PDB file with SEQRES, HELIX, SHEET and CRYST1 records, atoms N, CA, C and O in Angstrom:
SEQRES   1 A   74  UNK UNK UNK UNK UNK UNK UNK UNK UNK UNK UNK UNK UNK          
SEQRES   2 A   74  UNK UNK UNK UNK UNK UNK UNK UNK UNK UNK UNK UNK UNK          
SEQRES   3 A   74  UNK UNK UNK UNK UNK UNK UNK UNK UNK UNK UNK UNK UNK          
SEQRES   4 A   74  UNK UNK UNK UNK UNK UNK UNK UNK UNK UNK UNK UNK UNK          
SEQRES   5 A   74  UNK UNK UNK UNK UNK UNK UNK UNK UNK UNK UNK UNK UNK          
SEQRES   6 A   74  UNK UNK UNK UNK UNK UNK UNK UNK UNK                          
HELIX    1 AA1 UNK A   32  UNK A   46  1                                  15    
SHEET    1 AA1 5 UNK A  27  UNK A  29  0                                        
SHEET    2 AA1 5 UNK A  14  UNK A  19 -1                                        
SHEET    3 AA1 5 UNK A   6  UNK A  11 -1                                        
SHEET    4 AA1 5 UNK A  49  UNK A  53  1                                        
SHEET    5 AA1 5 UNK A  59  UNK A  64 -1                                        
CRYST1    1.000    1.000    1.000  90.00  90.00  90.00 P 1           1          
ATOM      1  N   UNK A   1      20.822  44.666 -47.568  1.00  0.00           N  
ATOM      2  CA  UNK A   1      19.967  45.034 -46.455  1.00  0.00           C  
ATOM      3  C   UNK A   1      18.662  45.587 -47.023  1.00  0.00           C  
ATOM      4  O   UNK A   1      18.661  46.510 -47.838  1.00  0.00           O  
ATOM      5  N   UNK A   2      17.570  45.013 -46.581  1.00  0.00           N  
ATOM      6  CA  UNK A   2      16.275  45.487 -47.064  1.00  0.00           C  
ATOM      7  C   UNK A   2      15.813  46.687 -46.252  1.00  0.00           C  
ATOM      8  O   UNK A   2      16.167  46.845 -45.083  1.00  0.00           O  
ATOM      9  N   UNK A   3      15.018  47.523 -46.893  1.00  0.00           N  
ATOM     10  CA  UNK A   3      14.519  48.726 -46.239  1.00  0.00           C  
ATOM     11  C   UNK A   3      13.208  48.400 -45.542  1.00  0.00           C  
ATOM     12  O   UNK A   3      12.218  48.071 -46.195  1.00  0.00           O  
ATOM     13  N   UNK A   4      13.200  48.490 -44.218  1.00  0.00           N  
ATOM     14  CA  UNK A   4      12.016  48.181 -43.424  1.00  0.00           C  
ATOM     15  C   UNK A   4      11.764  49.305 -42.434  1.00  0.00           C  
ATOM     16  O   UNK A   4      12.697  49.842 -41.836  1.00  0.00           O  
ATOM     17  N   UNK A   5      10.499  49.655 -42.268  1.00  0.00           N  
ATOM     18  CA  UNK A   5      10.147  50.624 -41.232  1.00  0.00           C  
ATOM     19  C   UNK A   5      10.590  50.079 -39.891  1.00  0.00           C  
ATOM     20  O   UNK A   5      10.533  48.873 -39.652  1.00  0.00           O  
ATOM     21  N   UNK A   6      11.031  50.966 -39.016  1.00  0.00           N  
ATOM     22  CA  UNK A   6      11.543  50.583 -37.707  1.00  0.00           C  
ATOM     23  C   UNK A   6      10.487  50.869 -36.630  1.00  0.00           C  
ATOM     24  O   UNK A   6       9.973  51.984 -36.538  1.00  0.00           O  
ATOM     25  N   UNK A   7      10.171  49.859 -35.822  1.00  0.00           N  
ATOM     26  CA  UNK A   7       9.185  49.987 -34.754  1.00  0.00           C  
ATOM     27  C   UNK A   7       9.885  49.898 -33.407  1.00  0.00           C  
ATOM     28  O   UNK A   7      10.726  49.025 -33.191  1.00  0.00           O  
ATOM     29  N   UNK A   8       9.534  50.808 -32.500  1.00  0.00           N  
ATOM     30  CA  UNK A   8       9.999  50.763 -31.116  1.00  0.00           C  
ATOM     31  C   UNK A   8       8.816  50.254 -30.299  1.00  0.00           C  
ATOM     32  O   UNK A   8       7.772  50.903 -30.229  1.00  0.00           O  
ATOM     33  N   UNK A   9       8.992  49.077 -29.680  1.00  0.00           N  
ATOM     34  CA  UNK A   9       7.889  48.429 -28.974  1.00  0.00           C  
ATOM     35  C   UNK A   9       8.310  48.034 -27.554  1.00  0.00           C  
ATOM     36  O   UNK A   9       9.484  47.767 -27.298  1.00  0.00           O  
ATOM     37  N   UNK A  10       7.324  48.001 -26.623  1.00  0.00           N  
ATOM     38  CA  UNK A  10       7.653  47.611 -25.253  1.00  0.00           C  
ATOM     39  C   UNK A  10       7.923  46.117 -25.138  1.00  0.00           C  
ATOM     40  O   UNK A  10       7.314  45.304 -25.834  1.00  0.00           O  
ATOM     41  N   UNK A  11       8.839  45.775 -24.254  1.00  0.00           N  
ATOM     42  CA  UNK A  11       9.166  44.388 -23.928  1.00  0.00           C  
ATOM     43  C   UNK A  11       9.221  44.268 -22.414  1.00  0.00           C  
ATOM     44  O   UNK A  11       9.300  45.277 -21.713  1.00  0.00           O  
ATOM     45  N   UNK A  12       9.180  43.048 -21.908  1.00  0.00           N  
ATOM     46  CA  UNK A  12       9.259  42.846 -20.457  1.00  0.00           C  
ATOM     47  C   UNK A  12      10.534  43.431 -19.870  1.00  0.00           C  
ATOM     48  O   UNK A  12      10.528  43.991 -18.774  1.00  0.00           O  
ATOM     49  N   UNK A  13      11.627  43.295 -20.612  1.00  0.00           N  
ATOM     50  CA  UNK A  13      12.919  43.745 -20.092  1.00  0.00           C  
ATOM     51  C   UNK A  13      13.362  45.073 -20.680  1.00  0.00           C  
ATOM     52  O   UNK A  13      14.553  45.383 -20.662  1.00  0.00           O  
ATOM     53  N   UNK A  14      12.428  45.871 -21.203  1.00  0.00           N  
ATOM     54  CA  UNK A  14      12.788  47.178 -21.742  1.00  0.00           C  
ATOM     55  C   UNK A  14      12.030  47.494 -23.009  1.00  0.00           C  
ATOM     56  O   UNK A  14      10.822  47.272 -23.098  1.00  0.00           O  
ATOM     57  N   UNK A  15      12.751  48.017 -23.997  1.00  0.00           N  
ATOM     58  CA  UNK A  15      12.163  48.445 -25.272  1.00  0.00           C  
ATOM     59  C   UNK A  15      12.954  47.837 -26.407  1.00  0.00           C  
ATOM     60  O   UNK A  15      14.184  47.805 -26.368  1.00  0.00           O  
ATOM     61  N   UNK A  16      12.244  47.347 -27.432  1.00  0.00           N  
ATOM     62  CA  UNK A  16      12.891  46.692 -28.556  1.00  0.00           C  
ATOM     63  C   UNK A  16      12.724  47.504 -29.833  1.00  0.00           C  
ATOM     64  O   UNK A  16      11.739  48.221 -30.012  1.00  0.00           O  
ATOM     65  N   UNK A  17      13.704  47.375 -30.708  1.00  0.00           N  
ATOM     66  CA  UNK A  17      13.634  47.928 -32.061  1.00  0.00           C  
ATOM     67  C   UNK A  17      13.446  46.738 -32.991  1.00  0.00           C  
ATOM     68  O   UNK A  17      14.255  45.811 -33.009  1.00  0.00           O  
ATOM     69  N   UNK A  18      12.358  46.780 -33.768  1.00  0.00           N  
ATOM     70  CA  UNK A  18      12.040  45.671 -34.661  1.00  0.00           C  
ATOM     71  C   UNK A  18      11.781  46.206 -36.062  1.00  0.00           C  
ATOM     72  O   UNK A  18      10.992  47.134 -36.242  1.00  0.00           O  
ATOM     73  N   UNK A  19      12.439  45.628 -37.042  1.00  0.00           N  
ATOM     74  CA  UNK A  19      12.177  45.958 -38.437  1.00  0.00           C  
ATOM     75  C   UNK A  19      10.814  45.391 -38.825  1.00  0.00           C  
ATOM     76  O   UNK A  19      10.475  44.271 -38.443  1.00  0.00           O  
ATOM     77  N   UNK A  20      10.041  46.153 -39.576  1.00  0.00           N  
ATOM     78  CA  UNK A  20       8.686  45.740 -39.951  1.00  0.00           C  
ATOM     79  C   UNK A  20       8.695  44.366 -40.613  1.00  0.00           C  
ATOM     80  O   UNK A  20       9.462  44.118 -41.543  1.00  0.00           O  
ATOM     81  N   UNK A  21       7.833  43.475 -40.123  1.00  0.00           N  
ATOM     82  CA  UNK A  21       7.725  42.128 -40.657  1.00  0.00           C  
ATOM     83  C   UNK A  21       8.647  41.121 -39.998  1.00  0.00           C  
ATOM     84  O   UNK A  21       8.512  39.921 -40.239  1.00  0.00           O  
ATOM     85  N   UNK A  22       9.573  41.570 -39.178  1.00  0.00           N  
ATOM     86  CA  UNK A  22      10.496  40.665 -38.495  1.00  0.00           C  
ATOM     87  C   UNK A  22       9.873  40.114 -37.221  1.00  0.00           C  
ATOM     88  O   UNK A  22       9.041  40.770 -36.594  1.00  0.00           O  
ATOM     89  N   UNK A  23      10.275  38.918 -36.847  1.00  0.00           N  
ATOM     90  CA  UNK A  23       9.839  38.306 -35.595  1.00  0.00           C  
ATOM     91  C   UNK A  23      10.786  38.669 -34.447  1.00  0.00           C  
ATOM     92  O   UNK A  23      10.355  38.846 -33.308  1.00  0.00           O  
ATOM     93  N   UNK A  24      12.060  38.776 -34.757  1.00  0.00           N  
ATOM     94  CA  UNK A  24      13.075  39.053 -33.738  1.00  0.00           C  
ATOM     95  C   UNK A  24      13.418  40.540 -33.705  1.00  0.00           C  
ATOM     96  O   UNK A  24      13.374  41.233 -34.721  1.00  0.00           O  
ATOM     97  N   UNK A  25      13.755  41.000 -32.520  1.00  0.00           N  
ATOM     98  CA  UNK A  25      14.197  42.385 -32.343  1.00  0.00           C  
ATOM     99  C   UNK A  25      15.624  42.529 -32.862  1.00  0.00           C  
ATOM    100  O   UNK A  25      16.451  41.632 -32.697  1.00  0.00           O  
ATOM    101  N   UNK A  26      15.900  43.667 -33.488  1.00  0.00           N  
ATOM    102  CA  UNK A  26      17.277  43.921 -33.926  1.00  0.00           C  
ATOM    103  C   UNK A  26      18.113  44.417 -32.754  1.00  0.00           C  
ATOM    104  O   UNK A  26      19.333  44.255 -32.742  1.00  0.00           O  
ATOM    105  N   UNK A  27      17.445  45.030 -31.753  1.00  0.00           N  
ATOM    106  CA  UNK A  27      18.138  45.434 -30.526  1.00  0.00           C  
ATOM    107  C   UNK A  27      17.120  45.635 -29.411  1.00  0.00           C  
ATOM    108  O   UNK A  27      15.948  45.908 -29.672  1.00  0.00           O  
ATOM    109  N   UNK A  28      17.576  45.498 -28.158  1.00  0.00           N  
ATOM    110  CA  UNK A  28      16.740  45.713 -26.985  1.00  0.00           C  
ATOM    111  C   UNK A  28      17.469  46.687 -26.066  1.00  0.00           C  
ATOM    112  O   UNK A  28      18.678  46.572 -25.860  1.00  0.00           O  
ATOM    113  N   UNK A  29      16.723  47.652 -25.513  1.00  0.00           N  
ATOM    114  CA  UNK A  29      17.315  48.715 -24.703  1.00  0.00           C  
ATOM    115  C   UNK A  29      16.560  48.865 -23.388  1.00  0.00           C  
ATOM    116  O   UNK A  29      15.384  48.512 -23.293  1.00  0.00           O  
ATOM    117  N   UNK A  30      17.240  49.385 -22.384  1.00  0.00           N  
ATOM    118  CA  UNK A  30      16.613  49.593 -21.082  1.00  0.00           C  
ATOM    119  C   UNK A  30      15.537  50.667 -21.130  1.00  0.00           C  
ATOM    120  O   UNK A  30      14.501  50.538 -20.477  1.00  0.00           O  
ATOM    121  N   UNK A  31      15.776  51.733 -21.905  1.00  0.00           N  
ATOM    122  CA  UNK A  31      14.819  52.838 -21.944  1.00  0.00           C  
ATOM    123  C   UNK A  31      14.259  53.027 -23.355  1.00  0.00           C  
ATOM    124  O   UNK A  31      14.873  52.643 -24.351  1.00  0.00           O  
ATOM    125  N   UNK A  32      13.082  53.629 -23.401  1.00  0.00           N  
ATOM    126  CA  UNK A  32      12.468  53.933 -24.686  1.00  0.00           C  
ATOM    127  C   UNK A  32      13.316  54.947 -25.450  1.00  0.00           C  
ATOM    128  O   UNK A  32      13.437  54.865 -26.672  1.00  0.00           O  
ATOM    129  N   UNK A  33      13.896  55.892 -24.735  1.00  0.00           N  
ATOM    130  CA  UNK A  33      14.722  56.923 -25.363  1.00  0.00           C  
ATOM    131  C   UNK A  33      15.905  56.306 -26.109  1.00  0.00           C  
ATOM    132  O   UNK A  33      16.205  56.719 -27.230  1.00  0.00           O  
ATOM    133  N   UNK A  34      16.575  55.333 -25.511  1.00  0.00           N  
ATOM    134  CA  UNK A  34      17.692  54.653 -26.158  1.00  0.00           C  
ATOM    135  C   UNK A  34      17.228  53.911 -27.408  1.00  0.00           C  
ATOM    136  O   UNK A  34      17.886  53.953 -28.447  1.00  0.00           O  
ATOM    137  N   UNK A  35      16.087  53.231 -27.294  1.00  0.00           N  
ATOM    138  CA  UNK A  35      15.550  52.472 -28.422  1.00  0.00           C  
ATOM    139  C   UNK A  35      15.165  53.402 -29.568  1.00  0.00           C  
ATOM    140  O   UNK A  35      15.403  53.083 -30.733  1.00  0.00           O  
ATOM    141  N   UNK A  36      14.575  54.546 -29.247  1.00  0.00           N  
ATOM    142  CA  UNK A  36      14.187  55.511 -30.275  1.00  0.00           C  
ATOM    143  C   UNK A  36      15.422  56.031 -30.995  1.00  0.00           C  
ATOM    144  O   UNK A  36      15.407  56.179 -32.217  1.00  0.00           O  
ATOM    145  N   UNK A  37      16.482  56.308 -30.263  1.00  0.00           N  
ATOM    146  CA  UNK A  37      17.722  56.792 -30.882  1.00  0.00           C  
ATOM    147  C   UNK A  37      18.280  55.789 -31.879  1.00  0.00           C  
ATOM    148  O   UNK A  37      18.661  56.165 -32.987  1.00  0.00           O  
ATOM    149  N   UNK A  38      18.331  54.522 -31.500  1.00  0.00           N  
ATOM    150  CA  UNK A  38      18.843  53.473 -32.383  1.00  0.00           C  
ATOM    151  C   UNK A  38      17.938  53.312 -33.598  1.00  0.00           C  
ATOM    152  O   UNK A  38      18.422  53.216 -34.726  1.00  0.00           O  
ATOM    153  N   UNK A  39      16.615  53.280 -33.370  1.00  0.00           N  
ATOM    154  CA  UNK A  39      15.659  53.115 -34.470  1.00  0.00           C  
ATOM    155  C   UNK A  39      15.710  54.307 -35.418  1.00  0.00           C  
ATOM    156  O   UNK A  39      15.599  54.134 -36.632  1.00  0.00           O  
ATOM    157  N   UNK A  40      15.877  55.510 -34.882  1.00  0.00           N  
ATOM    158  CA  UNK A  40      15.959  56.712 -35.716  1.00  0.00           C  
ATOM    159  C   UNK A  40      17.190  56.651 -36.619  1.00  0.00           C  
ATOM    160  O   UNK A  40      17.106  56.969 -37.805  1.00  0.00           O  
ATOM    161  N   UNK A  41      18.321  56.248 -36.067  1.00  0.00           N  
ATOM    162  CA  UNK A  41      19.543  56.127 -36.872  1.00  0.00           C  
ATOM    163  C   UNK A  41      19.341  55.150 -38.028  1.00  0.00           C  
ATOM    164  O   UNK A  41      19.740  55.423 -39.160  1.00  0.00           O  
ATOM    165  N   UNK A  42      18.718  54.009 -37.730  1.00  0.00           N  
ATOM    166  CA  UNK A  42      18.476  52.996 -38.756  1.00  0.00           C  
ATOM    167  C   UNK A  42      17.498  53.509 -39.805  1.00  0.00           C  
ATOM    168  O   UNK A  42      17.719  53.319 -41.001  1.00  0.00           O  
ATOM    169  N   UNK A  43      16.409  54.164 -39.366  1.00  0.00           N  
ATOM    170  CA  UNK A  43      15.410  54.690 -40.294  1.00  0.00           C  
ATOM    171  C   UNK A  43      16.016  55.754 -41.209  1.00  0.00           C  
ATOM    172  O   UNK A  43      15.706  55.797 -42.399  1.00  0.00           O  
ATOM    173  N   UNK A  44      16.873  56.608 -40.664  1.00  0.00           N  
ATOM    174  CA  UNK A  44      17.537  57.630 -41.483  1.00  0.00           C  
ATOM    175  C   UNK A  44      18.449  56.978 -42.518  1.00  0.00           C  
ATOM    176  O   UNK A  44      18.462  57.370 -43.685  1.00  0.00           O  
ATOM    177  N   UNK A  45      19.207  55.984 -42.080  1.00  0.00           N  
ATOM    178  CA  UNK A  45      20.146  55.300 -42.963  1.00  0.00           C  
ATOM    179  C   UNK A  45      19.408  54.588 -44.105  1.00  0.00           C  
ATOM    180  O   UNK A  45      19.861  54.599 -45.250  1.00  0.00           O  
ATOM    181  N   UNK A  46      18.261  53.969 -43.777  1.00  0.00           N  
ATOM    182  CA  UNK A  46      17.513  53.208 -44.772  1.00  0.00           C  
ATOM    183  C   UNK A  46      16.460  54.045 -45.503  1.00  0.00           C  
ATOM    184  O   UNK A  46      15.822  53.568 -46.442  1.00  0.00           O  
ATOM    185  N   UNK A  47      16.284  55.305 -45.063  1.00  0.00           N  
ATOM    186  CA  UNK A  47      15.266  56.196 -45.628  1.00  0.00           C  
ATOM    187  C   UNK A  47      13.873  55.575 -45.517  1.00  0.00           C  
ATOM    188  O   UNK A  47      13.141  55.461 -46.500  1.00  0.00           O  
ATOM    189  N   UNK A  48      13.529  55.175 -44.282  1.00  0.00           N  
ATOM    190  CA  UNK A  48      12.229  54.577 -43.995  1.00  0.00           C  
ATOM    191  C   UNK A  48      11.542  55.352 -42.883  1.00  0.00           C  
ATOM    192  O   UNK A  48      11.943  56.471 -42.564  1.00  0.00           O  
ATOM    193  N   UNK A  49      10.503  54.761 -42.288  1.00  0.00           N  
ATOM    194  CA  UNK A  49       9.772  55.416 -41.215  1.00  0.00           C  
ATOM    195  C   UNK A  49      10.131  54.843 -39.857  1.00  0.00           C  
ATOM    196  O   UNK A  49      10.525  53.684 -39.733  1.00  0.00           O  
ATOM    197  N   UNK A  50       9.987  55.684 -38.842  1.00  0.00           N  
ATOM    198  CA  UNK A  50      10.149  55.305 -37.450  1.00  0.00           C  
ATOM    199  C   UNK A  50       8.771  55.368 -36.807  1.00  0.00           C  
ATOM    200  O   UNK A  50       8.107  56.403 -36.862  1.00  0.00           O  
ATOM    201  N   UNK A  51       8.338  54.266 -36.198  1.00  0.00           N  
ATOM    202  CA  UNK A  51       7.049  54.221 -35.514  1.00  0.00           C  
ATOM    203  C   UNK A  51       7.295  53.873 -34.043  1.00  0.00           C  
ATOM    204  O   UNK A  51       7.871  52.830 -33.735  1.00  0.00           O  
ATOM    205  N   UNK A  52       6.859  54.743 -33.147  1.00  0.00           N  
ATOM    206  CA  UNK A  52       7.069  54.555 -31.717  1.00  0.00           C  
ATOM    207  C   UNK A  52       5.742  54.127 -31.096  1.00  0.00           C  
ATOM    208  O   UNK A  52       4.737  54.830 -31.204  1.00  0.00           O  
ATOM    209  N   UNK A  53       5.753  52.977 -30.452  1.00  0.00           N  
ATOM    210  CA  UNK A  53       4.571  52.448 -29.786  1.00  0.00           C  
ATOM    211  C   UNK A  53       4.644  52.781 -28.301  1.00  0.00           C  
ATOM    212  O   UNK A  53       5.727  52.801 -27.717  1.00  0.00           O  
ATOM    213  N   UNK A  54       3.492  53.042 -27.693  1.00  0.00           N  
ATOM    214  CA  UNK A  54       3.429  53.272 -26.262  1.00  0.00           C  
ATOM    215  C   UNK A  54       3.386  51.954 -25.511  1.00  0.00           C  
ATOM    216  O   UNK A  54       3.423  50.888 -26.125  1.00  0.00           O  
ATOM    217  N   UNK A  55       3.308  52.016 -24.184  1.00  0.00           N  
ATOM    218  CA  UNK A  55       3.251  50.807 -23.373  1.00  0.00           C  
ATOM    219  C   UNK A  55       2.029  49.960 -23.685  1.00  0.00           C  
ATOM    220  O   UNK A  55       2.037  48.749 -23.466  1.00  0.00           O  
ATOM    221  N   UNK A  56       0.966  50.598 -24.203  1.00  0.00           N  
ATOM    222  CA  UNK A  56      -0.252  49.862 -24.556  1.00  0.00           C  
ATOM    223  C   UNK A  56      -0.164  49.225 -25.941  1.00  0.00           C  
ATOM    224  O   UNK A  56      -1.093  48.534 -26.357  1.00  0.00           O  
ATOM    225  N   UNK A  57       0.932  49.444 -26.657  1.00  0.00           N  
ATOM    226  CA  UNK A  57       1.137  48.846 -27.959  1.00  0.00           C  
ATOM    227  C   UNK A  57       0.658  49.689 -29.132  1.00  0.00           C  
ATOM    228  O   UNK A  57       0.992  49.393 -30.279  1.00  0.00           O  
ATOM    229  N   UNK A  58      -0.120  50.738 -28.863  1.00  0.00           N  
ATOM    230  CA  UNK A  58      -0.611  51.606 -29.934  1.00  0.00           C  
ATOM    231  C   UNK A  58       0.478  52.578 -30.385  1.00  0.00           C  
ATOM    232  O   UNK A  58       1.312  53.005 -29.587  1.00  0.00           O  
ATOM    233  N   UNK A  59       0.459  52.919 -31.668  1.00  0.00           N  
ATOM    234  CA  UNK A  59       1.433  53.874 -32.203  1.00  0.00           C  
ATOM    235  C   UNK A  59       1.146  55.245 -31.614  1.00  0.00           C  
ATOM    236  O   UNK A  59       0.022  55.740 -31.701  1.00  0.00           O  
ATOM    237  N   UNK A  60       2.162  55.859 -31.011  1.00  0.00           N  
ATOM    238  CA  UNK A  60       1.979  57.175 -30.397  1.00  0.00           C  
ATOM    239  C   UNK A  60       2.729  58.272 -31.140  1.00  0.00           C  
ATOM    240  O   UNK A  60       2.460  59.459 -30.952  1.00  0.00           O  
ATOM    241  N   UNK A  61       3.671  57.865 -31.987  1.00  0.00           N  
ATOM    242  CA  UNK A  61       4.433  58.859 -32.762  1.00  0.00           C  
ATOM    243  C   UNK A  61       5.029  58.171 -33.980  1.00  0.00           C  
ATOM    244  O   UNK A  61       5.297  56.970 -33.976  1.00  0.00           O  
ATOM    245  N   UNK A  62       5.229  58.976 -35.030  1.00  0.00           N  
ATOM    246  CA  UNK A  62       5.888  58.449 -36.218  1.00  0.00           C  
ATOM    247  C   UNK A  62       6.649  59.568 -36.914  1.00  0.00           C  
ATOM    248  O   UNK A  62       6.213  60.719 -36.932  1.00  0.00           O  
ATOM    249  N   UNK A  63       7.781  59.212 -37.481  1.00  0.00           N  
ATOM    250  CA  UNK A  63       8.612  60.140 -38.242  1.00  0.00           C  
ATOM    251  C   UNK A  63       9.021  59.456 -39.530  1.00  0.00           C  
ATOM    252  O   UNK A  63       9.318  58.262 -39.544  1.00  0.00           O  
ATOM    253  N   UNK A  64       9.036  60.208 -40.598  1.00  0.00           N  
ATOM    254  CA  UNK A  64       9.419  59.657 -41.888  1.00  0.00           C  
ATOM    255  C   UNK A  64      10.769  60.216 -42.308  1.00  0.00           C  
ATOM    256  O   UNK A  64      11.010  61.422 -42.242  1.00  0.00           O  
ATOM    257  N   UNK A  65      11.634  59.326 -42.734  1.00  0.00           N  
ATOM    258  CA  UNK A  65      12.951  59.719 -43.226  1.00  0.00           C  
ATOM    259  C   UNK A  65      13.131  59.270 -44.671  1.00  0.00           C  
ATOM    260  O   UNK A  65      14.254  59.164 -45.165  1.00  0.00           O  
ATOM    261  N   UNK A  66      11.998  59.004 -45.351  1.00  0.00           N  
ATOM    262  CA  UNK A  66      12.034  58.525 -46.725  1.00  0.00           C  
ATOM    263  C   UNK A  66      11.789  59.633 -47.716  1.00  0.00           C  
ATOM    264  O   UNK A  66      11.968  60.812 -47.412  1.00  0.00           O  
ATOM    265  N   UNK A  67      11.383  59.249 -48.886  1.00  0.00           N  
ATOM    266  CA  UNK A  67      11.106  60.186 -49.965  1.00  0.00           C  
ATOM    267  C   UNK A  67       9.639  60.592 -49.918  1.00  0.00           C  
ATOM    268  O   UNK A  67       8.820  60.034 -50.649  1.00  0.00           O  
ATOM    269  N   UNK A  68       9.304  61.535 -49.086  1.00  0.00           N  
ATOM    270  CA  UNK A  68       7.943  62.000 -48.946  1.00  0.00           C  
ATOM    271  C   UNK A  68       7.588  62.933 -50.096  1.00  0.00           C  
ATOM    272  O   UNK A  68       8.411  63.746 -50.517  1.00  0.00           O  
ATOM    273  N   UNK A  69       6.356  62.816 -50.607  1.00  0.00           N  
ATOM    274  CA  UNK A  69       5.961  63.738 -51.661  1.00  0.00           C  
ATOM    275  C   UNK A  69       5.770  65.145 -51.097  1.00  0.00           C  
ATOM    276  O   UNK A  69       5.285  65.312 -49.978  1.00  0.00           O  
ATOM    277  N   UNK A  70       6.153  66.154 -51.877  1.00  0.00           N  
ATOM    278  CA  UNK A  70       5.921  67.537 -51.461  1.00  0.00           C  
ATOM    279  C   UNK A  70       5.259  68.260 -52.618  1.00  0.00           C  
ATOM    280  O   UNK A  70       5.806  68.245 -53.720  1.00  0.00           O  
ATOM    281  N   UNK A  71       4.132  68.880 -52.428  1.00  0.00           N  
ATOM    282  CA  UNK A  71       3.397  68.960 -51.172  1.00  0.00           C  
ATOM    283  C   UNK A  71       2.715  67.638 -50.852  1.00  0.00           C  
ATOM    284  O   UNK A  71       2.457  66.834 -51.748  1.00  0.00           O  
ATOM    285  N   UNK A  72       2.420  67.409 -49.560  1.00  0.00           N  
ATOM    286  CA  UNK A  72       1.787  66.155 -49.160  1.00  0.00           C  
ATOM    287  C   UNK A  72       0.399  66.025 -49.785  1.00  0.00           C  
ATOM    288  O   UNK A  72      -0.301  67.013 -50.004  1.00  0.00           O  
ATOM    289  N   UNK A  73       0.021  64.771 -50.064  1.00  0.00           N  
ATOM    290  CA  UNK A  73      -1.296  64.503 -50.625  1.00  0.00           C  
ATOM    291  C   UNK A  73      -2.352  64.687 -49.549  1.00  0.00           C  
ATOM    292  O   UNK A  73      -2.108  64.424 -48.371  1.00  0.00           O  
ATOM    293  N   UNK A  74      -3.545  65.147 -49.971  1.00  0.00           N  
ATOM    294  CA  UNK A  74      -4.675  65.243 -49.041  1.00  0.00           C  
ATOM    295  C   UNK A  74      -4.757  66.514 -48.401  1.00  0.00           C  
ATOM    296  O   UNK A  74      -5.656  66.742 -47.592  1.00  0.00           O  
TER     297      UNK A  74                                                      
END                                                                             
């Protein structure tokens, strides 16, 4: 299993979880909250990032579950 950032994006029939670079959704959910929960579990397991998109498609939130440098750069 490759490590890919997880994106929660709007769909006509709800919200989808898509691994970065994939064309197909790994799962589709009725609510954004359900999709975020599934994407968060996957991101934690893979030690990647979770990116939540709003209805307009822009990223509105992100969480990192990877190996972040401490202290952060910048």
